[in-house]
N, C-alpha and C positions, 0 to 999 in steps of 0.2 A: 732871774725872778724866783722868789721863794715859793715853793708849792705848799700850800696849807689847806686845811679843811675850812668849813664855814667858821667865821670868827663870831664869838658870842661873848656876852658879859659873864665873867666867871661867877659872880654872885648868883646870877639867874640860873646858870647851869648847875651849880652846886646845890641849889635849892630844888630844882626840878629833876635832876639826875642823881639821887642818892645812891648809895651802894645797893645793887639789886639783890634781893633775896632769891632763893631758888624758886619761890612761887611765881616770880615774874618771868622766868625763863621757860621756854618750851623746848627742852632738848629731845622730846619724843618725836618731834616733827622730822620726817626724813627729808633730806635735801634732794628733790628731784632735779633741781636746776634745769627744768624742761627746755627759753632763750635767753629767759630766766626761766627745758622742761625735758629721753633719749638725748643727746646733748645738743638739742636745738637751742637757738638763741631765744631769749625772752621777748614777748611782745613789747614794743617800745613804750607803751603807756602803762600807765600802770599805776572807801573805808567807811566801812561805816565806822564812825568813832565808837569804840567799845567801852561803855562805862563800867565802873567797878561793880562787882556783884553786890546786890542789896544784902545788908546784914540784918535788917529788921523788917517786919511787915510794913511799918511806916515808910521805910525807904522804897520798898516794892510798890506801895500805893502811889508814892510820888512819881516814880518812874513811869508807871502805867498812865497816870494823868498827863504827864509831859508828852508821852507818845500820842495820846488821844488828841491833845490840843496842838500837836505839832503841825506846821504847814508843809512839812516835807512831802507827805504823800500827795497833797493837793498839787504841789508844784510839779511833782513827778508825773502825775496824771496829765497835767496841762502840757508838759513837754512832749509826752507821747502823742497826745491829740494833735499838737502842732506838727509832729513828724508825719502822722497819718494824713493830715490835710495837705501837707506839702508833697508827699511822695505816694500817697494813696494807701488804701488799706492793703494788707497782705493778701495775696491771692489765695483762695481756698485750695487746700491740697486734695489729694484723692480721697475717696471715702475710706474710713477706717474699717478694716475687715473685722468680722466677728471673732471673738477670742476662742481659741481652741483649747480643749482640756490639756493641762500640763502633762507631758510625757514623763513617766517616771524613769529614774536611773536604770532600774531593772529592765524596762522596756527598751531603752536605748541600747543597753548592753546586749540584749538578745538580737536587736536589729544589726548592731555592729558585728556580732558574730556571724550574722548572715551576709556580711560584707556590704551593708548599705552605707554609701559614702556620706549621705546627709546625716545619718545617725552617728557615724564616726565623728563628723564635724561638731554636732551638738554635744556629744559626750565629751569631746576634747575641750570644748569651751567650759564645761562644768569643772573639769579637772584643772584647767588653766586658771580659772578665777576662784576655785575653791567653793563653788556653789553646790549645796546639797551633798557634797563629798569633800574629803580632805584634799587640799590643794596638792597636786602632784604634777609638776612641770614635765618630768620625764615621761609620765603616762600621757599627758596632753600632747607632747611632741610626737610620740609614737602614733597616736590616733590621727593627728593632723597629717602626718606623713602617709599614713595608710589611705586617708581620704584623697590626698594629692595623687597618689598612685592610681586612684579611680577617676581622676580627672576633675576633682572638686576644686573650682577656682577660688572660692572664698577661703579655703583652708590655706592657700598660699599666703594671703595677706594676714590671716590670723596667726600663722606660724611666724611670719615676719614681725608682727607685733610682739610675740613672745620673745623672739630673739633680741628685739630692741630692749625689752625689759631686762634681759640678761646681759646687756652691753655687747652683744655680738652683732654690731651694726653692719659688718661686711656681709654676713650671711643674710641679714634682714634685707639689705639692698638687693642681693641676688634674687630673693624670693619676691620682692616687690616688682622687680623688672619682669620676672616671669608672669606675675599676675597682671601687670599692665598690658602685656601682649594679648591678654584675654579680656581687656576692657574693664578691669576691676578698679572702681573709683577710690577705694581705700588706698590702693597702691599708687594711684595718681597723686593723691595728697602727699604721701610720704616721700615719693620721688621728687616732688616739687621742693620740699624742704631740704632734701639731701643735695640736690643740684644747687640750690641757693646757698647753702652753707659750705659746700665744697668738701663734705666728708660723709661717707667714704668715696662718693663719686666726685669726679673733677668738677670744680665750680663752673657752672654754665647758667647764667641768668636767663638766657633765652629759653632753654629747656625747662628751667624752673618755672618760668611764667606759663609755658605751654601746658605743663602737667597740672599746675595749680588752676589754670583756667578750665581744664577738663574736669577736675574734681569739683570746682565751683558750679559748673554747668549742671552737675548731677544734683545740686542742692545741698551739698555738704557745708554746713555753716562754718566749720573750721576753715575750709578752703575759701569760702566767700570772704571771711574776715581777712585771711592771709593774702588774698588777691588785692584787697584794699591796702594792705601793708606794702606790697610790692609796687603798687601805683603811687603810694606815698613816697617810697624810697627811690623810685625809678629803676627798679631791678627787672630787667628784661622788657621794659616798656617805658615810654616817656613819663616823667613825673606828671601826675594829674591829681591834685588834691580833691577836686570835685567828684571824680569817679571813685576815689578812695572813700570819701564820705558816703557816697551812695551805697557802696558795698558794706561799710560798717553798719549802716542803717538796716540793710537787708539782713545782715547777720544778727543784729539786735532783735529783729522780728522773729528770728529763730532761736531766741533766748541764749545767744552766745555771749558769755561774760567777757571774753577778750575784746569783742567788738565794743562793748560798753566802755571798757578801758580806753580803747583807741578813739572812740567818739569824744570821750571826755578830754583826751589829750589834744584833739583838734581844736576844741573850744579853749583849752588852757593856753595853747601856743598861738592861736589865731591863724591856723593853717587852712586856707580854703574857706574860711568862715570867720566872722567877726569874733575876736577874743571875748569871751564871756566867762569870767571866773565863777560866777554863781552857778551857771550850767555845768561847768567843769566839775565843781565840787559835788553837785547833785549826782552826776553820772559816776564819778569816782566812788561816792558813797554807795550807790546802787551796786557797783561791781565789787567793791571791797566787802560789802555785806554778804556777797556770794562766795567769799573766800579768796579774792584776788590779792596776792601779795604785792603785785605791782601797783594796784590801786591804793592800798594802804600806804605804800611808800610815797607815791606822788601826792596823795592827800596830806601826808605829813609835811612835805615840802611846802604846800600851800599854807598850812597852818603856821609853819615856821616863818614864812616870808610875809604873812599877812595878806595873802592874795584871796580876794573875795570876802574879806572880813578882817577883824582885828587879829594881829599876831597872837597865837595861843601856844605857848611852849608846852603846856601840859598836854594838850590835844596832840601836838606834834610828837611828843614822846610816846604816847599811846599808839599812834599810827606806826611809828618806826619799829617799836617793839612788836606790834602785831605783824608787820611785814617780815621782820626777822624771824619770828616764830613760824612763819609759813615758808621760810627758806630763802628770803630775798637777800642776795649777797650785797647789793647796793645799800640796803638798810643796815646790814651789819657793819659795813664800812662807815656809814654815816654816823651811827651810834658811837663807834670807836673814835671818830674824829671829834665828836661833841665832848666825849669824856676827856680826850686828850687836851682840848682847848680849855676845859674847866680844871685842868691840873690833876685829874684822877687817872694817873698813868696805868695803874694795875687793871682797872676796868677797861681802859682804852686798849691795852694789850690783849685782854681777853676777847673783846669783840673783833678787833682787827685779826686776831688769829682765826676766829671763826670764819671770817671772810676769806682769809688766805687759804685755809684748809679746803675751801670750796672753789679755789682757783680764781678768785677775784683779783685782777691786776692792781687796781688802786689800793685795795686793802693791804695787799702784799707790800706795795711800795711804802705806805704809811707805817706799816709794822716795822719794816727795815729802818726807816728814818727815825722812828721812835727809839729803836734799840741801839742806835749808833753811839750815843753818849756813854752808855754803860758797857756795851759789848760791841765794839766796832766790827769785829770779824763776823759775828752773827748778823749784825745789821746789814753788812755788805752782802751776805749770803741771800737775804730776802730781797735786797735791791736788785741784785743780778737776776733773781727769779722773776721779779716784777718786769724786768726788761724782756725776759724770755716769754712772758705771758702777754707781751705787747704794750706795756705801759710806756708812754712816750718820753723816756729819759735816756740820754746818751751816756754810755759807760764812761767815756772820757771826761765827762763833767762831774763825776762823782768826787766829792771831797768832804773832808770832815771839818766842820766849822760849828762848834757847839753841838747841838743835836739836830741841825737842819742841813738839808741838801739843797743845792741850787742847780738850776739848769737853764739853758738858753734856747 
């Protein structure tokens, strides 16, 4: 069977995917690749459609009028009211403490010199994030370690997060394990992800679920959302779509964008709930408007397929480019395949290379396949790399036949 990307009419694609100028690419976006974030997998779901910038005052006036008369916000409010009526209003949290005057860097420094562990921790956070001081990870590390020596538990997880940012995941895991022994909920969340992914800790779905459940019980919205994902996948617990939906909704009430993505996907796929493309689009739009690359990508697929409305290639293009600009590897692969199918090989190679450089198996495969006709040796190099990355093609079935590979 020949492996190919989505088939499209060449005329349509040539019209809608012209050669991209530099203004349409956002190379300044750092690729965090978070499951699509530390090298965790991306949430499985995953715009608001971004219109072109107005060029004249008249264009701006029209955009504002369209926004005012749009029914989107009314529909969104209705959806939230339905959730509240079905699942109840969110329980009120504890009273918000009165704000304390901000402690200056100088005051924190003096307290640190007096070996105050809380001051060490607070000052370390400033150097860690570059807040009110120049970012200095080495200084932050020294302060976190000093606080840890004084028995400050939160510094363990904070230093673990710093190590994650520096790609020292082994040291991070050790710090999270130590913090978890003292009941630190931040550590519970990260250990749950590490045990689920199997890196650097040995994969153990049971432990992953246990740690995620502990973190969720503390009210961490990331953990509540991820608990839903584990229930959706059946990782460490039997599959249960209804419980997954409940947790996504709880996390939505805590303003978790990933949960909006996941709730949209449940409507999109009809998992545990009636398929509803209009609601799926609405929640994808809400999430993508908050910067979700995955939501841009999935909304692009809905526009491309005509799900929940007429097929709209222009809107699909904007969504895919928006997702790619935010670092979505599947979007880079998809754009590359669309350019390939429209006969624009140079642009296809450009986008497939972007995906390959970020470790996307399918983009790596399509890149190798596209290169075979002109450079068989280089093409095979990327095809073998795709296999190493987990793309489901057997080496023994590789063969040169035009520019296509076949597999069984």
